[in-house]
Phi, psi and omega in degrees: 000328185285323178303311177304314184291321174300315176303309172312305177302324176291326187285319180299321180291327176289319180284327178275322177269350181057051183225148179287157185294336188287339182272359180257153178223150179280122178268313183215146164237123189231125175244107185257159170296128175253191180299156179249114175277118176271121180233169176227156185237123181295133182237179177287159187048048176061023181262161174233159174236122178297145177230122183245112177274099185278143181238171177211164176250125181247128182233125178247126178255120182256153179222148179291152169261000000 
């Protein structure tokens, strides 16, 4: 997943800043907590068990050399 985000960050930097990919370096990689999707799993006797599907946000900061 981080490789996919890195490729997207480089493509965005090339298209928006009009510079080549060799001029950039990775300054920071930050993985933050994202929203939690709450679901329920049916159990016996009419009960439910909570399921928390956790997500994350990956942020890559590029810098010019």
